C-alpha positions as CSV (number, residue, x, y, z in Angstrom):
1,X,15.9,129.2,126.4
2,X,14.1,126.7,128.4
3,X,10.4,126.6,128.2
4,X,8.7,128.8,130.9
5,X,6.1,127.6,133.2
6,X,3.8,130.5,132.4
7,X,1.1,130.8,129.7
8,X,3.5,132.4,127.3
9,X,5.6,129.3,127.0
10,X,6.3,129.3,123.4
11,X,8.2,132.6,123.7
12,X,10.9,130.4,125.3
13,X,11.8,128.7,122.0
14,X,12.6,132.1,120.4
15,X,15.8,132.2,122.6
16,X,14.6,135.6,123.9
17,X,16.2,137.8,121.3
18,X,16.0,140.6,123.9
19,X,19.0,141.2,126.0
20,X,17.5,139.7,129.2
21,X,14.9,137.4,130.5
22,X,12.9,138.5,133.6
23,X,12.7,136.4,136.6
24,X,9.6,136.0,138.7
25,X,10.9,138.3,141.4
26,X,11.5,141.2,138.9
27,X,15.3,140.9,138.6
28,X,17.0,139.6,135.6
29,X,18.6,136.4,134.6
30,X,21.8,138.2,133.3
31,X,23.8,137.5,136.4
32,X,23.6,139.7,139.5
33,X,22.0,143.2,139.8
34,X,22.0,145.1,136.5
35,X,23.9,147.9,138.2
36,X,26.9,145.6,138.7
37,X,28.9,143.4,136.2
38,X,29.5,139.7,136.5
39,X,32.3,140.0,139.1
40,X,30.1,142.3,141.4
41,X,32.0,145.6,140.6
42,X,30.1,148.7,139.8
43,X,29.7,149.3,136.1
44,X,30.8,152.6,134.7
45,X,28.0,154.9,133.8
46,X,27.6,157.9,131.7
47,X,25.0,159.6,133.7
48,X,26.3,159.4,137.2
49,X,23.2,157.9,138.6
50,X,24.9,155.0,140.4
51,X,25.2,155.4,144.1
52,X,22.8,158.3,144.5
53,X,19.3,158.7,145.9
54,X,18.0,161.0,143.3
55,X,14.8,160.1,141.6
56,X,15.0,159.9,137.8
57,X,13.8,163.1,136.0
58,X,12.3,161.2,133.0
59,X,8.8,160.0,132.5
60,X,8.5,156.3,132.2
61,X,6.1,155.5,129.4
62,X,3.0,153.4,130.1
63,X,3.2,150.6,127.7
64,X,1.1,147.5,127.5
65,X,0.7,144.4,125.4
66,X,-1.0,145.3,122.0
67,X,0.5,148.9,122.1
68,X,1.7,149.8,118.5
69,X,4.7,151.8,117.6
70,X,4.8,153.6,114.3
71,X,1.4,151.9,113.4
72,X,3.6,148.9,112.7
73,X,5.3,147.2,115.7
74,X,2.8,145.6,118.0
75,X,4.1,144.9,121.5
76,X,3.3,141.4,122.6
77,X,5.3,140.6,125.8
78,X,7.4,142.6,128.2
79,X,10.7,140.7,128.8
80,X,12.6,143.2,130.9
81,X,11.6,146.4,132.7
82,X,14.6,148.1,134.3
83,X,16.0,151.6,135.0
84,X,13.6,153.4,132.9
85,X,13.7,151.1,129.7
86,X,11.8,148.0,128.8
87,X,12.4,145.2,126.3
88,X,9.6,143.6,124.4
89,X,8.9,140.7,122.1
90,X,6.8,142.3,119.2
91,X,5.4,141.6,115.8
92,X,6.3,143.6,112.7
93,X,2.8,143.7,111.1
94,X,4.0,145.1,107.9
95,X,6.4,142.3,107.2
96,X,4.6,139.8,109.4
97,X,7.5,138.7,111.4
98,X,8.6,138.6,115.1
99,X,10.9,141.3,116.3
100,X,12.4,142.5,119.5
101,X,12.1,146.1,120.7
102,X,13.8,148.2,123.4
103,X,11.8,151.3,124.5
104,X,12.7,154.3,126.6
105,X,11.5,157.9,127.2
106,X,12.9,160.4,124.9
107,X,14.0,162.5,127.8
108,X,15.9,159.5,129.4
109,X,19.5,160.5,130.1
110,X,20.7,157.7,127.9
111,X,18.3,158.1,125.0
112,X,20.7,159.9,122.7
113,X,23.6,157.4,123.2
114,X,21.1,154.5,122.7
115,X,20.1,156.0,119.4
116,X,23.6,156.6,118.4
117,X,24.7,153.1,119.4
118,X,21.8,151.4,117.5
119,X,22.4,153.4,114.3
120,X,26.2,152.7,114.4
121,X,25.4,148.8,115.0
122,X,22.9,149.0,112.1
123,X,25.6,150.2,109.7
124,X,27.9,147.3,110.5
125,X,25.6,144.8,108.6
126,X,27.7,141.8,109.7
127,X,25.4,138.6,109.8
128,X,27.3,137.3,112.8
129,X,25.5,139.9,114.9
130,X,21.6,140.1,115.6
131,X,20.7,143.0,113.2
132,X,19.3,146.2,114.3
133,X,16.4,146.9,112.1
134,X,15.2,150.4,113.1
135,X,16.1,153.1,115.5
136,X,13.5,155.8,115.9
137,X,12.6,158.8,118.2
138,X,8.8,159.3,118.0
139,X,6.0,160.7,120.3
140,X,8.3,161.2,123.3
141,X,9.7,157.7,122.9
142,X,12.9,156.2,121.7
143,X,12.8,152.7,120.5
144,X,15.2,150.2,118.9
145,X,14.0,147.4,116.8
146,X,16.1,144.3,116.1
147,X,15.9,140.7,114.8
148,X,14.2,137.9,116.6
149,X,15.7,134.5,116.0
150,X,13.2,131.7,116.4
151,X,15.7,128.8,115.9
152,X,18.4,130.1,118.2
153,X,19.3,129.1,121.8
154,X,21.0,131.2,124.5
155,X,24.6,130.1,125.6
156,X,23.0,130.3,129.1
157,X,20.6,127.5,128.3
158,X,23.3,125.5,126.7
159,X,25.5,125.7,129.7
160,X,22.7,124.8,131.9
161,X,22.8,121.3,130.5
162,X,26.5,120.9,131.0
163,X,29.9,121.9,129.6
164,X,30.3,122.1,125.7
165,X,32.1,119.4,123.9
166,X,35.6,120.5,122.7
167,X,34.6,121.1,119.1
168,X,31.6,123.3,120.2
169,X,33.8,125.2,122.6
170,X,36.3,125.7,119.8
171,X,33.6,126.9,117.3
172,X,32.3,129.3,120.1
173,X,35.7,131.1,120.8
174,X,36.6,131.1,117.1
175,X,33.4,132.6,115.8
176,X,32.9,135.1,118.6
177,X,36.5,136.3,118.6
178,X,36.4,136.9,114.8
179,X,33.1,138.7,115.0
180,X,34.2,141.0,117.8
181,X,37.5,141.7,115.9
182,X,35.6,142.8,112.9
183,X,33.3,145.0,115.1
184,X,36.3,146.7,116.8
185,X,37.9,147.4,113.4
186,X,34.8,149.5,112.8
187,X,35.0,151.2,116.2
188,X,32.2,149.2,117.9
189,X,32.4,147.5,121.2
190,X,30.0,145.3,123.1
191,X,30.9,145.7,126.9
192,X,28.0,143.3,127.9
193,X,29.3,140.0,126.3
194,X,27.6,137.7,128.7
195,X,26.3,134.1,128.0
196,X,22.9,135.6,127.5
197,X,24.2,137.8,124.6
198,X,25.4,134.8,122.7
199,X,23.1,132.6,120.7
200,X,23.6,129.4,118.8
201,X,21.4,128.7,115.8
202,X,20.1,125.4,114.7
203,X,22.8,125.3,112.0
204,X,25.6,125.7,114.7
205,X,26.4,129.3,114.0
206,X,26.9,131.6,117.0
207,X,25.4,135.1,116.7
208,X,25.9,138.0,119.1
209,X,23.1,140.3,120.1
210,X,23.2,143.7,121.8
211,X,26.4,145.1,120.1
212,X,26.9,148.6,121.5
213,X,23.2,148.9,122.3
214,X,23.2,146.8,125.6
215,X,26.0,148.9,127.0
216,X,24.3,152.1,126.1
217,X,21.0,151.1,127.6
218,X,22.9,150.6,130.9
219,X,25.3,153.5,130.6
220,X,28.3,151.3,130.6
221,X,31.6,152.9,129.5
222,X,35.1,151.4,129.4
223,X,38.5,153.0,129.0
224,X,39.9,149.9,127.4
225,X,37.0,148.4,125.3
226,X,39.0,145.9,123.4
227,X,40.5,144.4,126.6
228,X,37.0,144.2,128.2
229,X,35.6,142.4,125.3
230,X,38.5,140.0,125.0
231,X,38.3,139.1,128.7
232,X,34.6,138.6,128.2
233,X,35.2,136.1,125.5
234,X,37.8,134.3,127.7
235,X,35.0,134.0,130.4
236,X,32.6,132.6,127.9
237,X,35.2,130.0,126.8
238,X,36.1,129.2,130.4
239,X,32.4,128.6,131.2
240,X,31.8,126.5,128.2
241,X,34.8,124.2,129.2
242,X,34.0,124.0,133.0
243,X,30.3,125.0,133.5
244,X,31.8,127.4,136.1
245,X,32.0,131.2,136.0
246,X,35.7,132.2,136.4
247,X,35.1,134.6,139.2
248,X,34.1,134.0,142.9
249,X,30.6,135.4,142.5
250,X,27.9,133.1,140.9
251,X,26.5,134.6,137.7
252,X,24.4,133.6,134.7
253,X,23.2,130.4,136.3
254,X,26.7,129.2,136.9
255,X,28.6,128.6,140.1
256,X,31.6,130.7,140.7
257,X,35.1,129.5,141.7
258,X,35.8,128.7,145.4
259,X,36.7,131.8,147.2
260,X,40.2,132.6,148.0
261,X,41.8,130.3,145.5
262,X,42.0,132.8,142.7
263,X,41.8,132.0,139.0
264,X,42.7,128.4,138.2
265,X,43.1,126.8,134.7
266,X,39.9,125.1,133.3
267,X,41.8,121.7,133.0
268,X,42.4,121.9,136.8
269,X,38.7,122.6,137.4
270,X,37.4,119.7,135.5
271,X,38.9,116.5,134.2
272,X,39.1,115.9,130.4
273,X,39.2,119.6,129.4
274,X,41.0,120.2,126.1
275,X,44.5,121.4,127.1
276,X,44.8,123.9,124.2
277,X,41.5,125.4,124.9
278,X,42.3,125.6,128.6
279,X,45.4,127.5,127.7
280,X,43.5,129.8,125.4
281,X,41.0,130.8,128.0
282,X,43.7,131.8,130.5
283,X,45.4,133.9,127.9
284,X,42.2,135.7,127.2
285,X,41.6,136.4,130.9
286,X,44.5,138.8,131.0
287,X,43.2,141.1,133.5
288,X,43.5,138.6,136.4
289,X,47.2,137.7,135.9
290,X,46.1,134.4,134.5
291,X,49.1,134.2,132.1
292,X,51.7,135.3,134.6
293,X,53.2,131.8,134.9
294,X,52.7,130.8,131.2
295,X,55.1,131.1,128.3
296,X,52.4,132.4,125.8
297,X,51.6,136.0,126.0
298,X,48.2,137.3,126.9
299,X,45.7,138.1,124.3
300,X,44.5,141.8,125.0
301,X,42.4,142.3,121.8
302,X,39.7,140.2,120.0
303,X,41.9,140.1,116.9
304,X,44.9,138.7,118.9
305,X,42.5,136.1,120.4
306,X,41.2,135.3,116.9
307,X,44.7,134.7,115.7
308,X,45.6,132.7,118.6
309,X,42.6,130.4,117.9
310,X,43.7,130.1,114.2
311,X,47.1,129.1,115.2
312,X,45.8,126.1,117.3
313,X,45.6,122.7,115.8
314,X,42.1,122.5,114.3
315,X,39.7,120.5,116.6
316,X,37.5,118.3,114.4
317,X,33.9,117.5,115.0
318,X,33.1,114.1,116.8
319,X,32.4,111.1,114.8
320,X,28.6,110.7,114.1
321,X,26.9,108.2,116.5
322,X,24.8,105.7,114.6
323,X,21.8,103.9,116.1
324,X,21.9,100.2,117.0
325,X,21.8,98.3,113.7
326,X,18.6,96.4,112.9
327,X,18.6,92.6,113.7
328,X,19.8,90.3,111.0
329,X,17.3,89.6,108.3
330,X,15.3,86.4,108.7
331,X,13.8,84.7,105.6
332,X,10.2,84.2,106.1
333,X,7.3,82.5,104.2
334,X,4.6,84.7,102.8
335,X,1.0,84.2,101.9
336,X,-0.2,85.8,98.7
337,X,-1.2,89.4,99.4
338,X,0.1,89.5,102.9
339,X,3.5,91.2,102.2
340,X,5.1,89.5,105.3
341,X,2.4,90.6,107.7
342,X,0.7,87.9,109.9
343,X,-2.8,86.9,108.5
344,X,-5.5,86.4,111.1
345,X,-7.8,83.4,110.8
346,X,-11.2,83.1,112.2
347,X,-11.3,81.1,115.3
348,X,-7.4,80.8,115.5
349,X,-4.6,83.0,116.7
350,X,-2.3,85.1,114.5
351,X,0.0,82.9,112.2
352,X,3.5,83.9,112.9
353,X,6.2,84.0,110.2
354,X,7.8,80.6,109.8
355,X,11.7,80.6,109.5
356,X,12.7,78.4,106.6
357,X,15.9,76.4,107.5
358,X,18.7,76.2,105.0
359,X,18.4,73.4,102.4
360,X,20.3,70.2,103.3
361,X,23.0,68.8,101.2
362,X,21.6,67.0,98.2
363,X,22.0,63.3,97.9
364,X,21.5,61.1,94.8
365,X,17.8,60.6,95.8
366,X,17.4,64.2,96.3
367,X,18.8,65.0,92.8
368,X,16.5,62.5,91.2
369,X,13.6,63.9,93.1
370,X,14.6,67.4,91.9
371,X,14.5,66.2,88.2
372,X,11.2,64.5,88.7
373,X,9.6,67.5,90.2
374,X,11.1,69.7,87.3
375,X,9.5,67.4,84.7
376,X,6.2,67.5,86.4
377,X,6.4,71.4,86.5
378,X,7.2,71.4,82.8
379,X,4.3,69.2,82.0
380,X,2.0,71.3,84.0
381,X,3.2,74.6,82.4
382,X,2.5,73.0,79.0
383,X,-1.0,72.0,80.0
384,X,-1.6,75.5,81.3
385,X,-0.4,77.0,78.0
386,X,-3.0,75.0,76.1
387,X,-5.7,76.1,78.4
388,X,-4.7,79.8,78.1
389,X,-4.6,79.4,74.3
390,X,-8.1,77.8,74.2
391,X,-9.4,80.7,76.4
392,X,-7.9,83.4,74.1
393,X,-9.5,81.7,71.0
394,X,-12.9,81.8,72.7
395,X,-12.5,85.4,73.4
396,X,-11.4,86.1,69.9
397,X,-14.7,84.5,68.6
398,X,-16.7,86.4,71.0
399,X,-15.1,89.7,69.8
400,X,-15.8,88.9,66.1
401,X,-19.5,88.4,66.9
402,X,-21.2,91.9,66.3
403,X,-23.9,91.1,68.8
404,X,-21.6,90.8,71.8
405,X,-20.2,94.1,73.4
406,X,-16.9,93.6,75.0
407,X,-16.0,95.8,78.1
408,X,-13.4,98.4,77.3
409,X,-9.9,98.1,78.9
410,X,-9.9,99.3,82.5
411,X,-13.6,98.4,83.0
412,X,-15.2,95.4,84.7
413,X,-18.7,94.8,83.7
414,X,-20.7,98.1,83.9
415,X,-18.3,99.7,86.5
416,X,-15.1,101.5,85.7
417,X,-12.1,100.4,87.8
418,X,-10.9,103.2,90.1
419,X,-7.5,104.7,89.5
420,X,-5.3,104.3,92.6
421,X,-4.1,107.6,94.2
422,X,-0.5,108.4,94.1
423,X,1.5,110.6,96.6
424,X,2.1,114.1,95.3
425,X,5.4,115.8,95.7
426,X,5.6,118.5,98.3
427,X,7.7,121.5,97.2
428,X,7.8,123.1,100.6
429,X,6.2,123.7,104.0
430,X,6.1,126.4,106.5
431,X,4.6,127.0,110.0
432,X,1.1,128.6,110.1
433,X,1.8,131.8,112.1
434,X,-1.4,133.8,112.5
435,X,0.2,135.9,115.2
436,X,3.3,136.7,113.1
437,X,5.7,134.6,115.4
438,X,6.7,131.0,115.0
439,X,6.8,128.3,117.5
440,X,9.2,125.6,116.2
441,X,9.9,126.8,112.6
442,X,13.2,124.8,112.5
443,X,11.2,121.5,112.9
444,X,8.8,122.1,110.1
445,X,10.8,120.0,107.5
446,X,10.3,117.0,109.8
447,X,6.7,117.0,109.0
448,X,7.1,116.4,105.3
449,X,10.4,114.3,105.3
450,X,8.7,111.0,104.6
451,X,9.5,109.6,108.0
452,X,6.9,109.1,110.7
453,X,9.5,108.7,113.3
454,X,10.3,112.5,113.1
455,X,8.0,115.3,113.9
456,X,7.2,119.0,114.2
457,X,6.4,119.3,118.0
458,X,5.1,122.3,119.8
459,X,6.6,123.6,123.1
460,X,4.7,122.6,126.3
461,X,1.9,125.1,127.2
462,X,0.8,125.6,130.8
463,X,-2.7,126.1,131.9
464,X,-4.8,125.8,128.7
465,X,-5.1,123.4,125.8
466,X,-5.5,126.3,123.3
467,X,-1.8,127.0,123.1
468,X,-1.7,128.5,126.6
469,X,-4.6,130.8,125.8
470,X,-2.1,133.3,124.5
471,X,-3.6,136.3,122.6
472,X,-1.4,135.8,119.5
473,X,-2.3,132.1,119.5
474,X,-6.1,132.6,119.2
475,X,-6.0,130.9,115.7
476,X,-3.7,128.1,116.9
477,X,-0.9,126.8,114.7
478,X,-0.2,124.0,112.3
479,X,1.7,123.4,108.9
480,X,1.2,124.9,105.5
481,X,2.0,122.6,102.6
482,X,3.1,124.0,99.2
483,X,2.7,121.6,96.3
484,X,4.7,123.7,93.9
485,X,1.8,124.5,91.6
486,X,-2.0,123.8,91.4
487,X,-2.7,120.0,91.6
488,X,-5.7,117.7,91.7
489,X,-5.8,116.6,95.4
490,X,-7.8,113.4,96.0
491,X,-6.8,112.8,99.7
492,X,-4.7,113.8,102.6
493,X,-3.2,111.6,105.2
494,X,-1.7,113.2,108.4
495,X,0.1,111.3,111.0
496,X,-0.3,113.2,114.3
497,X,2.5,113.4,116.9
498,X,-0.1,112.2,119.4
499,X,-3.8,111.6,119.5
500,X,-6.3,114.1,121.1
501,X,-5.5,117.2,119.1
502,X,-8.3,119.4,117.7
503,X,-7.6,119.8,114.0
504,X,-8.9,120.3,110.5
505,X,-7.6,120.3,107.0
506,X,-8.1,123.2,104.7
507,X,-7.1,124.2,101.1
508,X,-6.5,127.4,99.4
509,X,-8.5,128.5,96.3
510,X,-7.2,127.2,92.9
511,X,-6.0,130.7,92.0
512,X,-4.3,131.7,95.2
513,X,-0.7,132.7,94.6
514,X,0.3,132.6,98.3
515,X,-1.5,131.5,101.4
516,X,-0.5,132.3,104.9
517,X,-3.6,133.6,106.8
518,X,-6.6,131.5,107.8
519,X,-8.9,133.5,105.4
520,X,-6.7,132.3,102.5
521,X,-7.8,128.8,102.9
522,X,-11.5,128.9,101.8
523,X,-12.0,125.2,101.0
524,X,-12.7,123.1,104.0
525,X,-11.8,119.4,103.5
526,X,-12.7,118.3,107.1
527,X,-14.6,119.6,110.1
528,X,-12.6,120.9,113.1
529,X,-12.7,117.9,115.5
530,X,-10.6,116.0,118.0
531,X,-8.5,113.4,116.1
532,X,-6.6,110.3,116.9
533,X,-3.1,109.6,115.9
534,X,-4.0,109.6,112.2
535,X,-6.2,112.1,110.3
536,X,-7.3,110.6,106.9
537,X,-9.1,112.7,104.4
538,X,-10.4,110.9,101.4
539,X,-12.2,113.0,98.9
540,X,-15.1,111.9,96.6
541,X,-14.2,114.6,94.1
542,X,-10.6,115.9,93.7
543,X,-9.9,119.5,94.9
544,X,-7.6,121.8,92.8
545,X,-5.2,123.7,94.9
546,X,-1.6,124.5,95.6
547,X,-1.6,125.1,99.3
548,X,-3.1,123.0,102.2
549,X,-3.3,123.8,105.9
550,X,-3.2,121.2,108.6
551,X,-4.7,123.4,111.3
552,X,-4.4,122.7,115.0
553,X,-6.4,124.7,117.6
554,X,-6.2,122.6,120.7
555,X,-3.4,120.3,122.2
556,X,-3.7,117.1,124.3
557,X,-2.4,117.0,127.9
558,X,1.1,116.0,128.7
559,X,2.0,116.0,132.4
560,X,1.1,119.4,133.9
561,X,0.6,121.0,130.5
562,X,-0.3,120.5,126.8
563,X,1.7,119.6,123.9
564,X,1.1,118.4,120.3
565,X,2.6,118.3,116.8
566,X,2.6,116.6,113.4
567,X,4.8,113.6,112.5
568,X,4.1,113.4,108.7
569,X,1.9,114.9,106.0
570,X,1.1,112.9,102.8
571,X,-0.9,114.5,99.9
572,X,-2.5,112.1,97.4
573,X,-3.5,112.8,93.8
């Protein structure tokens, strides 16, 4: 999801693995009011509360940030509060990971159906769905715990940037239809398959959240669940191709179709739409008579839609786009030790590399000059050889004299030559997550890939440099480096994403088998201070460790907020 303009901005990069994201006015970003579906028609409910003025008979629990469920799940941020239930981003303190939690009173009219739906979805165990981890009734509360995907992005966010490419839209309808076909074979339906219920991971896999549970939370019931889910997939494909919602009402951040014109094919809404995918979307939107004028039959189940996708000619991914090639190599002259870099001279400007023109065609005079120079070079080499031999004889005589002590190899006079430090291999890296939830875990490999042009970058935080002053970011963030075993570390070089970050470098004790908490890093290699674009840590005495932490506690300003990160970490030994 897009980054929020509140202090809890890094929650946005978790793609909100709860069913909805609350707007500022208290409504939700899941389309229109929750009591209606995307087309503005009333949803079917199991408790008959729609359209009545009766007050709910259940007691809404008073929950707050920091509240713990089962002495394990610590609630962090309320994402949705609606119709007697609430959805939270939380931390599983036992497994030290972020999770999502739906909470409602045990006497809520839908509590039993929510528990049953959650337990049925948990038994499915299909990795194409966001997994239900726990479903519990305890202390007058019913709560459902599910996965939190830090590297996933809502389809709503993807569509806000524009229509999807044909290959991405093809993958969307293919993966979602196959997943829902598998769910329906086990007797499970979704019934709330909106753009906010579909997530795309950093690897391009689409995952579906809220199977059966989202509908149970809202009391939605359908007589033809397969047709409902198939039409919902068709609406997702339609939106992916056109960036429009295929009904008259605006929903999910998308504009609806013009009123009074009915449902028109995607390739008539937007130029350049793939004809086969346009046809497929119309076949899936069967309830609206979309296929009445077409030869292909309508798809009324996810399985039929999945087979129709498989029967299409496969859409291949676009060719990779390469950056502009570097300029043609130019031969330059070098001074000894400069390695092609300009050498400054006192009182003069920087000497620029001199382009050597190609040699001219040789004439007879040129060939004679060539042989003359060659002869002189041979003579010079011969003279040098005699001088070297004479020097070696002198050294041999000095060695044979017992009164003369020769320096040992690798020593110059009384001082031993220093052994140059070499980069150590980095076996792995992970984000420092003291609060149990990550920020940009999918970008961590970019901080140790050997390229300074890539980086692990934080989201933009508003209001405060200390990661938005969020309670679960009190210890900041950073990168933990694993050397694969205990090594002698003689230095660390960190290229920061930008200067002005408050950072330090810490090392775990030699015998540490794992290190993830701040207390695990007992060896302080630098003081906590504001650093520039590079943090260099030379050590007078090597430190033996397997784990290093580049710890960031404050971020530099960027526009109206604060953002930082790490471009590259090198460990020397």
